[in-house]
N, C-alpha and C positions, 0 to 999 in steps of 0.2 A: 830145663836141665843147665841151660848156660850159667843161670842166675847161681844154682846151688855150687857149679864148679867155683862161680867167683868166690863165694861164699866160704868154703873152704880154703880156698888160696889164702883170703885173709886171715883166717884164724890161724893157719899154718904160719902166715907171717909174723902176724902178732907173737904167736910161741917162740918163734925165732926170737924175737927182741926182747920176750919176756925172760927166755934162757941165757941171753946174753947181758941180761941185765939193763938191758936200754929203754927200758918201758916200764914206767910205774903203772904198777895194777890199778887196775881200774879206767885206764883211760882208753882201754883199747876198742870200746863200744860209743865213746862220746855220749852218754845217756842223754833225751834229750831233756831240755830243762825246760819245764812247762810256766806258762805266763800267769800271771794273777788277773782275777776276774776285771779289776779296771782296765789293766792292758787288754784283754780280749774284746772290751767295750768298746775301746777307742780304735783298735786295730778293725771292728765290724763297721764302724760308723766311716773308717776312710775306703774299705773296700765297698761301700755302697755308693759313696761318690765319685770312685773311680769306675764303676759298673755304669752308673749315671752318665759321667760323661761320655764313656764308650758308645750308648745308646743314644746321646742325644747328638754327640759329633763326630764318631768316626764309623759306627755300624750302617747308619743311612746313607755311605757314601755310595755313590750309583756310576761314580767316572772320574775320570783326571784327565783333560784334552790338553795337548801344547799346541799353543798358536804358531802360527809360521807368520812372517812378516805381511802386511795388506790385508785384505780381507778373507773371511772366516765363517762361510756360511753354516748357519747351525739347525737341529731339527732333528724328527725322528727318521726321516725319509735318509736311504742308502747315499742319495746323491749330495748330501751335505758334504762340507770339511771337516765340522766337528758333526757326530751322529750320537743322538740323544736316546735312551734306551725306552724313551715313551715321551709323550706330547704331540704337538702339533708338528706335520711333517715340515713345515720350513716356518721357523721363528723368527729369523733374522741371520744378522751378521757381526761379528766381533773383529774389530778392525786394530789392529796392531801396529802402532810406529815406535820405532826405540824400544821401551818396556811399557808405554801407556798403550792401555786399552779402552777404545770407546765400544759402544753397543749401538744397533739400530735395529729396532724391534719392528716385526712386520705386524697389522692388525690380529692377525689371526694366533697371535700369540697367547694374546690376552695375559699377556705379565704385567709385574711392578717392577721400578727400579728405585728400591730404598725406600717402598710403600708409595712412591707415586705413579701415576697414570700418563707417562711421558714416554712417547716414541723412543726418545737415544740419549745417552748421558757418557759421559766420559766415568769409568769404573776406577774406583781405589782399590789399590791390592792388600792383601791381607797383609803385609807389611808394613802398613800404614797404620797398621792397628784400628781402622775402621773400614773395613772391606764392605765396599758397595752390594748389599745383595739383591740379586733379583727372584722373583717369587713368579712360577709359572706352575699354576696348576700344584700336584703335590712334590715339584721340582723346586731346590733351590739352590742357585749358583752362583759364585764371586769369583773374582781373577785371584791367584798367586801368583808369587816371584818366588823362582828356585836357581840362586844363581845367573845362569844368564838365558834360562827359561822362564816365559810365563806362559801360563795355564788358566785354564778353566775347572775349576774343582765344581762338583755336582752332587748334591745330595737330594735323595728320595724320602721325603717322610711316611711314605706308606713301603719304604723297603722289607722285605720278606726277610732280612738279615737279622733285623731286631727281634722278632719274635723267635727266630731261629736260635739266637744266643744262648747258649746252656750256663752261663755266667763265669766268672774268671775261677780257675782252680790253684790252690794254694797247696804247698807243701804244710803238714801239722807247722802251729807257731813254737819256735824254739830260740829260747831265749840265751844259747850259744851263741847266735846268731848277730845278735844286737851287739855290737862292739864301740866302744869309745877309742874313737881315733887321734893321734895328734895331726895339727893344722901345719902345713907350712906354705905360708903366703908367697906366691910367686912374685918377681919383680914387675909382671904384668907386660914384658918383652917377649917373653916366649910364646911359640903357638906350637899345636900339633895337628898334624892333618887328620881330619873326620871324615870317613866316606860313608855316603847314604847310599841307600838302594836304588838313586839312578846311576849309581857309577861316579857319579861327581866327589871330588875330595876337596872339602873347604880348610883351610888353615882357621883353627880357631884358637882364640889366645886363653891362655891358661892361667885360671884362677888361683891354681895352688893344686896341692897334693896332699894327701890323707894317709898318715902311716900307721897300721893298726897290725893284730897279731889274730889269727884263724887256726886253732890247732895248735898252737905255738910255733906258726910260720910266720914270719913278718910279710904284707902284703903291701902293696902301694896301689893308690888310684888316682889319678888326674881328674881335677874338676872342670869339666866344660861347662862354664857359665854357672852363673848363680853369684851371689854378693855375701859374702862371709858373715856380714851383719843382720842378714835375711834367710839365708840357707843357700845351700850348694847343691849344684845339679850332676849325675854321672851317667854314663852309660858304659856298662861294663859287661865282659861276660865270665863264665868259667866252665871249668869241667863237666858241670851238670848241662852244657849247651849239646853235649855229642847227644842226651839220651833223653831229657826231661824239660828241659827248657830252650826257650826259644833263641836260636840259633845266631840272630845277628846280634843279640846282646840284650841285656834288660837293663830298664831305668832306676833309676835311686835317688829321691831328694831327700835332702836333711834338713832338721831346723839350724838357727845361726850357731856360729863358731862362738863360743865362750870360753872366754881363759886359753886361749890355744888349743882348744879339742873338740870334737865336734862327735855325736853320735851317729853311727850309721846301724838302721835297721835293715838287714837283710830280709825281713819278715817282710817288710816293705816294697821289697823289689819287683819290679811291674812290666810287663810287655809292651814295648812300642803301641801304638795303634797298627803297624805293618801286620802284627800278630794277626789282628781281626779283618784286615783291608786291603786290598790290591793297592788302594787309589790314595794311599799315604806316602809320604816321603820321608821315610824315618833316618835319621843316623844311625852308624851301626858303631860297634865298639872297636874306639882306636885300638892299634896295637898295642899300645901302654896300658891299656885296662883290660888285657885280657888274661885274668889271673891263673894261674896253674894249681889250683886247689879248687876243690867241690865245693859250692855253696848250696846245700841241698835245703835252700828257704827262700819264700818269696811266691813269685806267681810262676805256673808250670805251664807247660805249652804241647797241647796233645798233637804230635808229628801226626799221627794216623787220621785224624779227622780234615789236617789241612792239608794232607797229598805231601807233607816233605819226607824225603828220605834221609 
């Protein structure tokens, strides 16, 4: 019933605008601009890569454990500081000194460190670009550093989440939401505060701002990273976040900036990994990037299935 009432309101609003001569005929319903076959093919390839990334890297996550300074025992038994969902009862301990983590394995762990049968090692964290991975049965784990926090991210190659995954759901492709934006490079001195799901706020240097038009309204988004010569990255949300899209914001990546312009293809707006796992530490849309228009394009989020209200 409610959706009907809303539709009627929209029609009467459009009728008023038409009567006042404020609306050109034909723009009331924004007809969908269908893509051509080549576009659909490249979109499907991109979607398959995104799905593969989720299945390889995010859906198998089985834990994220923040370490305390000193020794942190780990294993499947409840008396460990870090309790794993499966595997040996007592596997060893992680030692945290400052931000450096070393591991000591017990023989019953039957684990390898970076492919070697060694009982102990200092572990390189993810921010080094070459995290040291420990393999223990179907479990894989490594150190992550997030601000002041140091933790162990755990993956289970046999995770049921991978098999249960229904696939990414998208709005119908609509070329009205593939727009060319003007690029305004920043001086590199400005930062904006980017919150994340942990409640941390990090000042992030601003690469620049894009200015574009959606439904005749000028919009601006601040690029949080990326290099204009290679491509920009955005975290944004819009009015669809109240109903159909991930509330924390969606990600959008672009191709390089060419001659001061860049294409924003909102059909390729996608959810952060936090939409599929509680063990990711995603950035949320900063207040500068919360658009006051609806962008019904890109990936949707099934709130009912995820227990979000």
